N, C-alpha and C positions, 0 to 999 in steps of 0.2 A: 382355386386350389386344384391340384391334380387328384387323380383317383386315390393316390396313396396318402393324401392329406398333407403333402409337402407343398409349400408355396412355390409357385413358378417365379422366375426372374421378372422384374418389372420390364415393361415395354409394351408395344402395341399388341393388342389382342388380335391375333390373325383372323379370327372370324369376323371382325369388324374392319379388316384392312381395305375393303372396297369402299368404305365411307371416308369422306374427307375428314382429316384430323381437325377437330374444333380449334379455332384460333382465338386466344384471349384478346387479341388486338381488335377483334370485331365488336367487343362489348362497348356499349355507350353509357350504360348505367350499372350501378352495383348489382342490381337484380339480374341483368344480362350476364354479368361477370360470373355470378354464382351458377347461373344456368349453364354457361359454357364449362365451368368446372365440373358440373354433373355429367355433361356430355363427354367431356374429356376423360373422366373417370371410367365411363363405359368403354370408350374407345381404347384406353390404355390397358384395360384388363378387367374391368367390372369388379373391382375389389370391394369387399364388404368394409364397413367402418372399422371392424376389428383388424382386418388385414391392413388397412391404411395405417392404423396405430402401429402395427408390427413393422411395416415397411419403412416407416419414418423413424424407427428406433425408439418408439414410445415417447417421442417429443410432444405429441398431441394425442389426447385420449380419443377413443372411439366415439364417446359421447359428444365431445367437442366437435369432431368432424361431422357428426350427424347434425348438430345444431346449426353449424355454419352452412353445410351443403343443402340443408332443407330450408334455409332462410333465404333472404334476399339482400343482405347487407354485405358490404365489402369486407372480406376477411382481414384479420390482422396479419402483419408481416410474418410472424412466426408460424401461423397456421398455413399461410400461402407457401412458405418455404418447405414445411413438412409435407404438404400436398404434392408439391413439385418433386420433392425427394422420393416420395412413394410412387408417383405415377410416371415420372420422367427418368428417374435414375440420375445418371451422370452426364446427360446430354446438355452441355453448357448453352448451346444456342437456344434450345427450347426453354431452359430455365430463364435465360435473359428475356425471351419473348413474354413469359408470364410476369416477370418482375416489371418490365417496361409497361405492359398493359395495366398492371396494378398501380404503378406510379402515376400514369396518365389519369386514371379514374380518381385516384386519391387527390390529385391537384384540382380536378374539376369539382369535386364535392367539398373542397375547402379544408382538407385536413392538413 
């Protein structure tokens, strides 16, 4: 949030711009996937769970974001899309990267 209390637009956090953007395709396990989600969250803007809820239009609650991001299980599709909406915005290529990584892992674990 800005000093005025207004949310800034989603997108890369410029203070983390020198770090490599976390790539969900690097994940080999559900635990690694959620770890990359946490790293991406910091890279994208370091949003709070409440801000994530707001940025995804209330589709997923702050409490649910917290449970998933602090866990090690593969998130459900709706949560993943809410996370991507909140962190990525309208970047279609980045959204596809997240969905592709999620589908690969989902097929590996037999869902």
